C-alpha positions in Angstrom: 114.1 100.8 124.0 117.2 100.2 121.9 116.8 97.5 119.1 119.9 96.1 117.5 118.2 94.9 114.5 115.2 95.6 112.3 113.2 92.9 110.6 111.0 93.7 107.5 108.1 91.5 107.9 106.1 90.6 104.9 103.5 88.2 103.4 105.7 86.7 100.6 104.8 85.5 97.2 105.8 82.7 94.8 108.6 83.3 92.3 108.2 80.6 89.8 105.1 78.5 88.7 106.1 75.6 90.7 105.7 77.6 93.7 102.3 78.9 93.1 100.2 76.0 94.7 102.3 75.3 97.6 102.3 79.1 98.3 98.5 79.4 98.1 98.1 76.1 100.4 100.3 77.8 103.1 98.4 80.9 102.9 95.1 79.2 103.3 95.9 76.4 105.7 93.2 75.7 108.2 90.9 78.2 106.7 88.5 75.8 104.8 89.2 77.7 101.5 87.8 75.4 98.5 90.3 73.8 96.3 88.6 75.3 93.4 89.1 78.7 94.7 92.8 78.1 95.0 93.0 76.9 91.5 91.2 80.1 90.5 93.6 82.3 92.2 96.6 80.4 90.9 95.6 81.3 87.5 96.0 85.0 88.4 99.6 84.3 89.4 100.3 82.1 86.2 99.0 84.9 84.1 101.7 86.9 85.4 104.6 84.1 84.8 104.1 82.4 88.2 105.8 85.1 89.7 104.4 87.6 92.4 105.8 91.0 92.1 105.7 91.3 95.7 109.3 90.0 96.6 110.9 92.2 94.1 109.0 95.1 95.4 110.2 94.2 98.9 113.7 93.9 97.8 113.6 97.3 96.4 111.8 98.6 99.4 114.6 96.8 101.8 117.3 98.6 99.4 115.5 102.0 99.9 115.3 101.6 103.5 118.8 100.8 104.1 119.7 103.9 101.9 117.5 106.0 104.1 119.2 104.6 107.2 122.6 105.5 105.8 121.3 109.0 104.9 120.3 109.5 108.5 123.3 108.0 110.2 121.6 105.0 111.4 123.8 101.8 111.7 121.0 99.3 112.8 121.0 96.4 110.3 117.8 95.6 108.5 116.8 91.9 107.7 113.8 90.6 105.7 111.7 87.6 106.3 108.3 86.3 104.9 105.3 84.6 106.3 104.6 82.4 103.3 107.6 82.2 101.1 111.4 82.3 101.3 113.1 84.0 103.1 111.0 82.4 105.7 110.7 84.1 109.1 112.6 81.4 110.7 115.6 81.8 108.2 115.8 85.6 109.1 115.7 85.0 112.8 118.5 82.5 112.6 120.6 84.9 110.7 119.8 87.8 113.0 120.9 85.6 115.9 124.0 84.2 114.1 125.0 87.9 113.6 124.9 88.6 117.3 121.9 90.3 117.7 119.2 89.9 120.5 116.5 92.7 120.4 114.5 93.0 117.3 111.9 95.4 116.2 109.8 94.0 113.2 108.3 96.3 110.7 105.0 94.8 109.2 103.7 95.4 105.8 100.2 95.8 107.1 99.1 99.3 108.3 95.8 98.1 110.0 94.2 96.1 112.8 92.8 92.6 112.2 93.8 89.1 113.0 95.4 88.4 109.5 96.9 91.8 109.4 98.5 91.9 112.8 98.0 89.0 115.4 98.8 86.3 112.7 102.2 88.0 111.9 102.9 88.2 115.6 101.7 84.5 116.1 104.0 83.5 113.1 106.9 85.4 114.8 106.4 83.4 117.8 106.2 80.1 116.2 109.5 81.0 114.2 111.3 81.5 117.6 109.9 78.1 118.8 111.0 76.5 115.6 114.4 77.8 115.7 114.9 77.2 119.4 115.4 81.2 119.9 112.4 81.6 122.2 113.7 83.5 125.2 116.9 84.4 123.5 115.7 86.6 120.8 113.1 89.6 121.9 110.9 90.9 119.1 108.7 93.9 119.2 106.5 95.2 116.4 106.2 98.8 115.0 102.6 100.1 115.8 99.9 100.4 113.1 100.4 103.3 110.8 97.3 103.7 108.7 97.2 107.4 109.7 100.9 108.3 109.7 101.9 111.2 107.5 104.4 108.9 105.5 101.7 106.5 104.7 99.0 109.1 103.9 101.1 111.5 101.8 101.7 109.1 98.7 97.9 108.3 98.4 97.0 111.9 98.7 99.7 112.8 96.0 98.3 110.0 93.7 94.6 111.1 94.2 95.3 114.6 93.5 97.2 113.7 90.1 94.1 111.5 89.3 91.6 114.3 90.0 93.7 116.6 87.9 93.9 114.2 85.0 90.1 113.9 85.0 89.9 117.7 85.1 92.0 118.1 82.1 89.9 115.6 80.4 87.0 117.6 81.0 85.3 115.4 83.7 83.7 117.3 86.6 84.0 116.2 90.2 80.3 115.8 90.5 80.7 113.0 87.7 83.4 111.2 89.6 83.4 108.7 92.5 86.4 108.0 94.5 86.6 104.1 95.8 88.9 103.4 98.5 89.6 99.8 98.5 91.0 97.4 101.0 91.1 93.5 101.4 87.6 92.2 102.6 87.8 90.1 105.9 85.0 88.0 107.4 82.6 90.3 109.3 83.2 88.6 112.5 87.1 89.2 112.2 86.4 92.9 111.5 84.1 93.2 114.4 86.7 91.7 116.8 89.6 93.8 115.5 91.5 96.1 118.0 91.6 95.9 121.6 88.3 94.9 123.4 88.2 98.2 125.6 88.0 100.2 122.2 85.6 98.1 120.1 82.4 99.5 121.5 83.6 102.9 120.3 84.0 101.7 116.8 81.2 100.6 114.5 82.2 97.2 112.9 85.6 97.2 114.8 88.9 98.9 114.6 89.6 97.5 111.0 86.7 99.7 109.3 87.3 102.6 111.5 91.0 102.7 110.8 90.3 102.5 107.0 87.7 105.3 107.1 90.2 107.3 109.2 92.9 106.8 106.5 90.6 107.9 103.7 89.7 111.0 105.6 93.1 111.9 106.0 93.7 111.5 102.4 90.9 113.5 101.6 91.8 116.2 104.1 95.2 116.5 102.3 93.6 116.8 98.7 90.9 119.4 99.8 93.8 122.0 100.1 94.5 121.7 96.4 90.9 121.7 95.2 89.4 124.4 97.6 87.3 121.8 99.5 85.5 120.5 96.6 85.9 116.6 96.5 83.8 114.0 94.9 81.6 111.4 96.4 83.7 108.7 98.0 83.1 105.1 99.5 85.0 102.4 101.3 84.7 99.2 99.4 86.4 96.0 99.6 88.2 93.4 97.3 90.0 90.0 97.0 87.6 87.8 99.1 89.1 84.4 99.4 87.0 82.6 102.3 84.4 80.1 102.3 81.3 81.2 100.6 78.8 80.7 103.4 80.9 83.0 105.7 79.8 86.6 105.6 82.6 89.0 104.5 82.8 92.9 104.5 81.0 94.5 101.5 80.4 96.1 99.2 82.9 94.5 96.7 84.5 96.7 94.4 82.7 95.1 91.4 79.2 95.9 92.9 80.3 99.3 93.9 81.2 100.0 90.2 78.0 98.9 89.0 76.2 101.1 91.4 78.3 104.1 90.4 77.5 103.5 86.9 73.8 103.1 87.7 74.0 106.4 89.7 75.4 108.6 86.8 79.1 108.6 87.5 81.1 108.9 84.4 84.6 108.2 86.1 86.1 106.4 89.1 89.2 106.8 91.0 90.4 103.7 93.0 92.7 104.2 96.0 94.0 100.9 97.2 94.5 102.2 100.9 94.7 98.5 102.4 97.9 97.8 100.6 101.5 99.1 100.8 102.5 97.9 97.3 101.1 97.0 93.9 101.4 93.1 94.4 99.0 90.6 92.7 95.8 91.5 94.6 96.3 95.1 93.3 97.3 94.4 89.9 94.9 91.4 89.0 92.0 92.5 91.1 92.1 96.1 90.3 94.1 96.7 87.3 92.6 93.7 85.5 89.1 92.7 86.8 87.8 96.1 88.1 89.2 98.0 85.1 87.7 95.5 82.7 84.2 95.7 84.5 84.6 99.5 84.4 85.2 99.5 80.7 82.2 97.4 80.1 80.1 99.8 82.1 81.5 102.9 80.3 83.4 104.3 83.2 86.7 106.2 83.0 88.8 104.2 85.5 92.0 105.6 87.2 94.0 103.7 89.8 96.3 105.5 92.3 99.5 103.8 93.1 100.2 102.3 96.5 103.2 104.0 98.6 105.6 101.3 97.4 109.3 102.9 97.6 108.1 106.4 97.5 110.4 108.8 99.3 107.4 109.9 101.7 106.7 106.2 102.8 110.2 105.2 103.0 110.9 108.2 105.3 107.8 107.7 107.2 108.8 104.0 107.9 112.1 105.3 109.3 110.3 107.9 111.4 108.1 104.9 112.9 111.4 103.0 113.7 112.9 106.0 115.3 109.7 106.7 117.1 110.0 103.4 118.8 113.5 104.0 119.7 112.2 107.2 121.5 114.2 109.4 118.9 111.3 110.8 117.1 107.9 112.1 117.9 104.7 110.0 117.5 102.8 111.3 114.5 99.1 110.6 113.6 96.8 112.6 111.4 93.5 111.1 112.6 91.8 111.5 116.1 92.1 107.7 116.6 96.0 107.7 116.5 98.8 107.2 117.2 97.9 103.6 117.7 99.3 101.9 120.9 102.8 100.3 120.6 101.6 97.0 122.1 98.7 94.8 121.3 96.6 93.7 124.2 96.1 89.8 124.7 92.4 90.4 123.5 93.2 92.3 120.6 92.3 90.8 117.1 91.6 87.2 118.5 92.4 84.1 116.5 89.2 82.9 115.3 90.3 79.2 115.7 92.5 78.8 118.6 94.6 81.0 120.8 98.4 80.7 120.1 101.6 82.1 121.4 102.4 85.8 120.1 105.3 88.4 120.3 105.0 92.1 121.0 102.0 91.8 123.5 101.1 94.2 126.2 101.6 92.9 129.7 98.0 93.9 130.6 
């Protein structure tokens, strides 16, 4: 398929203290998150001046993506829209239409299957089409999940290798080190319903957990080449829980995992935030601040690997994914469960509250 516009589709974040609470209210609308939890999270943003780093990161990502397009001779324009802050998706779609484009490919800043990481983006895009009167005029598809794409895996593998080398220089053996791959916790019910129904039975706890385990395994496979197969113990753990307290969410939390590592005799931990593509507030606050503070109290050396961000490998990989969808590049995946399908089925990652219109859905 030929697309005449690319839409960088991201979560968004506040850019002033006055925007913090309205932003959090938009993010959690209809989810029953207590007001006191919103106020607690708002302090994380206010401690950073009320400005999330995510929008500046997105601006730089967009700049690098456009530069890579120019380098490869690709003339398709790239736009940017957020789910929860300016520039909103509706604003981006109106500009795309005004510029004369009709077929849009959305790159979403989430690599995995889940309601909040995929279907909700597709619902928001569908709602933006309805809000702007562009439904049936603009066609929007979405780049597939890329949790095991080489361009996503390579920066994490490079960062983990560097972290292990740092500990090696500091005299810390790999037997004393524990690697924690972290991602955003979600309700267990959402995790179990992630992915298409015909595949869920093949994954324990749904596609969301399976995809993260696959990504972690791919990263470790890359790192083993440097360390002759000797890799520290590792675990998949979770962070940034934000839901109602009575609803079960994926565990263990990174804090509990650090406590267990200290009790089991580890002297150093490496945290690899594979659930995120950039170092936004949930990475900076929840890991660099809270998790590191706890690790210090427990006497653990703490190293955190950077997210892919604007690394050349990731930027190039995103362009490869776009070209792949244009049928101009091969489909690449490093795990047995990829490459993931281009289109989501109607039963994939269902909305836990009500069924809403979506874009980029398979015809079934």
